[in-house]
C-alpha positions as CSV (number, residue, x, y, z in Angstrom):
1,X,265.4,4.4,150.5
2,X,263.5,1.8,148.5
3,X,259.8,1.2,148.4
4,X,257.0,0.0,146.1
5,X,254.1,1.9,144.6
6,X,250.9,0.2,143.4
7,X,248.8,2.3,141.0
8,X,245.1,1.6,140.4
9,X,242.1,3.3,138.8
10,X,238.6,2.2,139.6
11,X,240.0,-0.8,141.4
12,X,242.0,-2.0,138.4
13,X,245.8,-1.9,138.0
14,X,247.2,0.8,135.8
15,X,250.1,-0.5,133.6
16,X,252.6,2.0,132.1
17,X,252.0,4.7,134.7
18,X,255.1,6.8,135.4
19,X,256.2,7.0,139.0
20,X,258.7,9.7,140.0
21,X,260.1,10.2,143.5
22,X,262.1,13.3,144.1
23,X,264.1,14.3,147.2
24,X,263.6,18.0,147.3
25,X,266.6,18.6,149.6
26,X,269.3,16.8,147.5
27,X,267.6,17.1,144.1
28,X,267.9,13.3,143.6
29,X,265.0,11.7,141.7
30,X,264.1,8.3,140.4
31,X,261.5,7.4,137.7
32,X,260.1,4.0,136.9
33,X,257.1,2.8,134.9
34,X,254.6,0.4,136.5
35,X,254.4,-3.2,135.2
36,X,251.3,-5.0,133.9
37,X,250.0,-5.4,137.5
38,X,250.4,-1.7,138.3
39,X,253.5,-2.1,140.5
40,X,256.7,-0.1,140.4
41,X,259.8,-0.5,142.6
42,X,261.4,2.8,143.5
43,X,264.9,3.4,144.8
44,X,266.3,6.7,145.9
45,X,269.9,5.8,146.3
46,X,271.9,7.2,149.2
47,X,268.7,8.8,150.6
48,X,267.9,7.6,154.2
49,X,264.6,6.0,155.1
50,X,262.1,8.6,156.4
51,X,263.4,11.4,154.2
52,X,260.6,13.7,153.0
53,X,260.1,13.5,149.3
54,X,257.6,14.4,146.6
55,X,255.8,11.5,144.8
56,X,254.4,12.1,141.3
57,X,252.4,9.5,139.5
58,X,251.0,10.0,136.0
59,X,249.4,7.9,133.2
60,X,247.8,8.8,129.9
61,X,244.0,9.3,130.4
62,X,244.3,10.1,134.1
63,X,244.9,13.2,136.3
64,X,248.4,13.5,137.8
65,X,248.8,12.3,141.4
66,X,251.2,14.5,143.5
67,X,251.9,14.0,147.2
68,X,254.2,15.8,149.5
69,X,255.7,15.3,152.0
70,X,255.9,11.5,151.7
71,X,258.2,9.6,154.2
72,X,258.6,5.9,154.0
73,X,260.7,3.1,155.5
74,X,262.3,0.5,153.2
75,X,259.9,-2.0,151.6
76,X,256.7,0.0,152.4
77,X,254.0,-0.2,149.7
78,X,252.2,3.1,148.8
79,X,248.8,2.7,147.2
80,X,247.9,5.3,144.6
81,X,244.4,5.7,143.0
82,X,244.2,7.7,139.9
83,X,241.2,9.8,138.8
84,X,239.9,10.1,135.2
85,X,241.6,12.6,132.9
86,X,240.2,16.1,133.3
87,X,242.7,18.9,132.8
88,X,242.2,22.4,131.5
89,X,243.1,22.6,127.9
90,X,243.1,25.4,125.2
91,X,243.4,24.4,121.6
92,X,246.2,26.3,119.8
93,X,245.5,28.2,116.6
94,X,246.8,26.3,113.6
95,X,248.2,29.6,112.2
96,X,251.5,30.2,114.0
97,X,252.7,33.6,115.3
98,X,256.0,32.7,116.9
99,X,259.6,33.8,117.3
100,X,261.7,30.8,118.4
101,X,265.1,32.5,117.7
102,X,265.5,36.1,116.6
103,X,264.0,38.5,118.9
104,X,266.4,40.9,120.7
105,X,265.7,41.8,124.4
106,X,267.9,44.6,125.7
107,X,269.6,43.7,129.0
108,X,268.9,40.0,128.8
109,X,271.7,38.2,130.6
110,X,273.8,35.5,129.0
111,X,272.7,32.0,130.0
112,X,274.3,28.6,129.4
113,X,274.3,27.9,125.6
114,X,274.2,31.6,124.6
115,X,277.9,32.4,124.9
116,X,279.0,34.2,121.8
117,X,275.5,35.0,120.6
118,X,274.5,38.6,119.8
119,X,273.6,40.6,122.9
120,X,270.0,40.1,124.0
121,X,269.2,37.3,121.5
122,X,266.5,35.1,123.0
123,X,265.9,31.4,122.2
124,X,262.5,30.4,123.2
125,X,263.5,26.9,124.3
126,X,266.1,28.3,126.7
127,X,263.3,30.2,128.6
128,X,263.6,28.1,131.8
129,X,267.3,29.1,132.1
130,X,266.3,32.6,133.2
131,X,265.3,34.0,136.6
132,X,261.6,34.2,137.2
133,X,261.7,38.0,137.1
134,X,263.5,37.8,133.7
135,X,261.0,35.3,132.5
136,X,258.1,37.6,133.3
137,X,259.8,40.4,131.3
138,X,260.5,38.1,128.4
139,X,256.9,37.0,128.3
140,X,255.8,40.7,128.2
141,X,258.1,41.5,125.3
142,X,256.9,38.4,123.3
143,X,253.3,39.3,124.0
144,X,253.8,43.0,123.0
145,X,255.4,41.8,119.8
146,X,252.3,39.9,118.9
147,X,253.7,36.4,119.3
148,X,251.4,33.6,120.6
149,X,253.1,30.3,119.9
150,X,256.2,29.3,121.9
151,X,258.6,26.4,121.2
152,X,259.9,24.6,124.3
153,X,262.3,21.6,124.3
154,X,262.2,18.6,126.6
155,X,265.8,17.4,125.7
156,X,267.2,20.9,126.2
157,X,265.5,21.5,129.5
158,X,266.4,17.9,130.6
159,X,270.0,18.5,129.8
160,X,269.9,21.7,131.9
161,X,268.6,19.6,134.9
162,X,264.8,19.9,134.6
163,X,262.7,17.0,135.9
164,X,259.5,16.0,134.1
165,X,257.3,17.9,136.6
166,X,259.6,21.0,136.4
167,X,259.4,21.0,132.6
168,X,255.6,20.6,132.8
169,X,255.5,23.6,135.2
170,X,257.5,25.7,132.7
171,X,254.9,25.0,130.0
172,X,252.0,25.7,132.4
173,X,253.6,29.1,133.2
174,X,253.5,30.0,129.6
175,X,250.0,28.7,129.1
176,X,248.8,30.7,132.2
177,X,250.1,33.9,130.5
178,X,248.2,33.2,127.3
179,X,250.8,31.4,125.1
180,X,250.6,28.1,123.3
181,X,253.6,26.0,123.9
182,X,254.9,23.5,121.2
183,X,257.1,20.9,122.8
184,X,260.0,19.4,120.9
185,X,260.1,15.9,122.3
186,X,263.6,14.6,121.2
187,X,266.8,15.9,119.6
188,X,269.9,14.6,118.0
189,X,272.7,13.5,120.4
190,X,275.3,16.1,121.2
191,X,278.0,13.5,122.0
192,X,278.7,9.8,121.7
193,X,277.6,9.4,125.3
194,X,274.1,10.7,124.4
195,X,273.5,8.3,121.5
196,X,270.3,6.3,122.2
197,X,268.4,3.6,120.4
198,X,265.0,4.7,119.1
199,X,263.4,2.6,121.9
200,X,265.5,4.5,124.4
201,X,264.5,7.8,122.8
202,X,260.9,6.8,123.1
203,X,261.4,5.8,126.8
204,X,262.8,9.2,127.5
205,X,259.9,10.9,125.9
206,X,257.5,8.7,127.9
207,X,259.0,10.0,131.1
208,X,257.6,13.5,130.4
209,X,254.6,12.9,128.2
210,X,252.1,12.0,130.9
211,X,252.8,15.4,132.6
212,X,252.1,17.3,129.4
213,X,249.1,15.6,127.6
214,X,245.9,17.5,128.2
215,X,247.8,20.6,129.1
216,X,250.2,21.4,126.3
217,X,248.4,21.9,123.0
218,X,251.2,21.1,120.5
219,X,254.0,18.5,120.1
220,X,256.7,17.9,117.6
221,X,258.3,14.5,117.4
222,X,261.9,15.7,117.2
223,X,264.3,18.5,116.3
224,X,265.6,17.8,112.8
225,X,264.6,14.2,112.7
226,X,266.0,13.5,109.3
227,X,269.6,14.3,110.5
228,X,269.8,11.6,113.1
229,X,267.1,8.9,112.7
230,X,265.9,6.7,109.9
231,X,262.5,7.0,108.3
232,X,261.5,3.8,110.1
233,X,262.6,5.3,113.4
234,X,260.6,8.5,112.9
235,X,257.5,6.5,112.0
236,X,258.1,4.4,115.1
237,X,258.0,7.6,117.2
238,X,254.9,8.9,115.4
239,X,253.0,5.6,115.8
240,X,253.8,5.4,119.6
241,X,253.5,9.1,120.5
242,X,250.5,10.4,118.6
243,X,247.9,7.9,120.2
244,X,248.9,9.3,123.6
245,X,248.9,13.0,122.7
246,X,245.6,12.7,120.8
247,X,243.9,11.4,123.9
248,X,243.2,15.1,124.3
249,X,241.1,16.1,121.4
250,X,242.5,19.2,119.6
251,X,246.1,18.4,120.2
252,X,248.3,19.4,117.2
253,X,251.2,17.0,116.2
254,X,254.1,18.0,113.9
255,X,257.4,16.8,112.4
256,X,260.5,18.8,111.9
257,X,262.9,17.2,109.4
258,X,265.9,19.2,108.1
259,X,266.8,22.0,105.7
260,X,264.6,21.8,102.6
261,X,262.8,18.5,103.5
262,X,259.1,18.3,103.2
263,X,258.8,14.5,103.8
264,X,260.9,11.6,105.0
265,X,259.9,8.4,103.3
266,X,261.9,5.3,102.7
267,X,264.6,5.4,99.9
268,X,262.9,5.2,96.5
269,X,259.6,6.4,97.9
270,X,257.7,9.6,97.2
271,X,256.3,12.5,99.2
272,X,252.9,10.8,99.6
273,X,254.4,7.6,101.0
274,X,255.3,9.5,104.1
275,X,252.3,11.7,104.6
276,X,249.4,9.4,103.6
277,X,250.1,6.8,106.4
278,X,250.1,9.7,108.9
279,X,246.5,10.7,108.3
280,X,244.9,11.2,111.7
281,X,248.3,11.3,113.4
282,X,250.1,14.4,112.2
283,X,248.8,18.0,111.8
284,X,251.6,19.0,109.5
285,X,255.2,20.0,108.9
286,X,257.4,22.5,110.7
287,X,259.5,23.4,107.7
288,X,263.2,24.4,107.8
289,X,264.6,26.8,105.1
290,X,267.9,25.9,103.4
291,X,270.1,28.7,104.8
292,X,271.9,29.4,101.5
293,X,268.6,30.0,99.6
294,X,267.5,33.4,98.5
295,X,263.9,34.4,99.0
296,X,262.6,33.2,95.6
297,X,264.3,29.8,95.9
298,X,262.9,29.5,99.4
299,X,259.4,29.9,97.9
300,X,259.7,28.0,94.7
301,X,262.6,25.5,94.5
302,X,262.1,21.8,95.1
303,X,261.5,21.3,98.8
304,X,260.5,24.9,99.1
305,X,257.3,26.2,100.5
306,X,255.1,26.3,97.3
307,X,256.3,22.8,96.3
308,X,255.1,21.5,99.7
309,X,251.8,23.5,99.6
310,X,251.0,22.0,96.2
311,X,251.3,18.5,97.6
312,X,249.4,19.3,100.8
313,X,246.6,20.7,98.5
314,X,245.9,17.1,97.5
315,X,248.1,16.9,94.4
316,X,250.7,14.2,93.5
317,X,248.9,11.5,95.3
318,X,248.8,13.2,98.7
319,X,245.5,12.9,100.6
320,X,243.5,16.2,100.7
321,X,242.5,15.7,104.3
322,X,245.0,15.2,107.1
323,X,242.4,13.3,109.0
324,X,241.4,16.3,111.1
325,X,239.1,18.0,108.6
326,X,241.8,20.1,106.9
327,X,244.9,19.6,104.7
328,X,248.3,18.9,106.3
329,X,249.7,22.3,107.4
330,X,253.1,23.7,106.4
331,X,254.5,26.1,108.9
332,X,257.5,28.3,108.0
333,X,259.1,27.2,111.3
334,X,262.8,27.7,111.1
335,X,264.0,30.4,108.7
336,X,267.0,32.3,110.1
337,X,267.7,30.7,113.5
338,X,271.3,29.7,112.8
339,X,272.0,33.1,111.2
340,X,270.5,34.9,114.1
341,X,272.7,33.0,116.5
342,X,275.8,33.6,114.3
343,X,275.0,37.3,114.1
344,X,274.7,37.3,110.3
345,X,271.0,38.2,110.4
346,X,269.2,40.7,112.5
347,X,265.7,40.7,113.9
348,X,264.3,43.1,111.3
349,X,265.7,41.1,108.4
350,X,264.5,37.8,109.9
351,X,261.0,39.2,110.5
352,X,260.9,40.4,106.9
353,X,261.7,36.9,105.6
354,X,259.1,35.4,107.9
355,X,256.5,37.8,106.3
356,X,257.8,36.8,102.9
357,X,257.3,33.1,103.7
358,X,253.7,33.7,104.9
359,X,252.9,35.6,101.7
360,X,253.9,32.7,99.5
361,X,251.1,32.3,96.9
362,X,248.4,29.8,97.8
363,X,248.6,26.4,96.0
364,X,245.4,25.1,94.5
365,X,244.2,21.5,94.5
366,X,241.4,19.1,95.6
367,X,241.8,20.5,99.2
368,X,241.3,24.1,97.9
369,X,243.8,26.8,98.2
370,X,246.5,25.9,100.7
371,X,248.6,28.6,102.4
372,X,251.7,28.8,104.6
373,X,250.3,28.5,108.1
374,X,252.4,31.1,109.8
375,X,256.0,31.5,111.0
376,X,257.9,30.1,113.9
377,X,260.9,32.3,113.3
378,X,259.6,35.8,113.2
379,X,257.4,38.1,111.3
380,X,256.9,41.8,110.8
381,X,255.4,43.5,113.9
C-alpha cells in the first residue's frame, strides 16, 4: 500500500514533519519526513490496499495528529492540518531523586537483557519490557521509595520493538503517575550492524522527538557519548536537538559522557571550551563514577564531583550561568550500575554511596555555592 500525505498548518506546508503509518494487525510500520513542500510518500510494503492502519503525524511546535482507522487505495493523497503546540507539561525538579539501576523488587520476572542479573534487580529503562500489571507494581515500589526521576531509553526500547508512538506512551504512563522521565536519545552501537553516522543517529532521534517534546521534561543526548562519538559529533547532536526540545520552556537537557569525565572538548582544549558554548542549550552533566574509585577519590580526584562543582561554580573560565538563570548542574547519575548488575554491590551499599555523593561539600565561586544536584543511581530511603 502506497500513498501520499500533505501536511499543512494555517494553510502553509510543514516541512520536516514526521509521518508514521502503522498496520496494527501485522505490526508493520513506515516513517518518513515531509519535504520542503509538506509532502511525504508512504509505503507499507506487503500490506494490501484498503487495510486499516493508524496514521501519526508530528512536527515540533504542533500538536500530534493521530487518525484510526485509515484505509486508502494506492496513490491517494491524505491532507493533514496540524494545530499549534499545546500539550500538558510539568517541569521536572533539577534536584534528582532517581534509581536507574539498583533497586530490588521481590518476585520481579526476568525480562530480555536481565539474564544473569541478581534476582529482582530493576533497570528503569527496561520498564516497558514488563507486563502492565508488573509495571503498576514497579511504579508503586519506586514511589514508596521516594524516587521521582525516571530514566528511559529510546534506543533500548526501539531495539525491543517499540515504535515512536509506543515509546511516547510509555513515558506518558510514567508522567501520569507523577514521575519525571529523562529520555536517553542515543546509545553506542552493540554490533557492527548497528554502527551509524552521526547524521543517521540524529535522523533516528528525529523519528521520536516530535512525540516527546512538550510532554517529556528531560532529555540526555546519549548514553556514554565519549565512548563512541567525537567531540564534534556530540556538539552536532546538541546543536540540532536542543533547539527542538527547548521549544517547550522548562525542558532540561543533559549530557552523559563516560567514567570520570566532566567535559568533552576537542583535544588540547579545556573544560570551559566544552561548556561555555553550550550556554542556553545544556542544563548540566549526568556524571558517571569511575567504578574502581573509593568514596574519597570519587569526591575529590580529578574528574570527580568536587572538581566539576568547582568549575560549574564559575571558576577556571567556566561561565557562572548556564543560560537558564543557574549554574550548570552536576548530577551523580551513574554510580554503581555495573556493579549492581554484576552482583558485586547491593541496593543498601549503592544507596549509601548515592547519599555520600549528594553530601559532597559545596564548591564556592562567582555562581555561589554549587552542590551535587541529586543522584540517579540510588540514595538512602
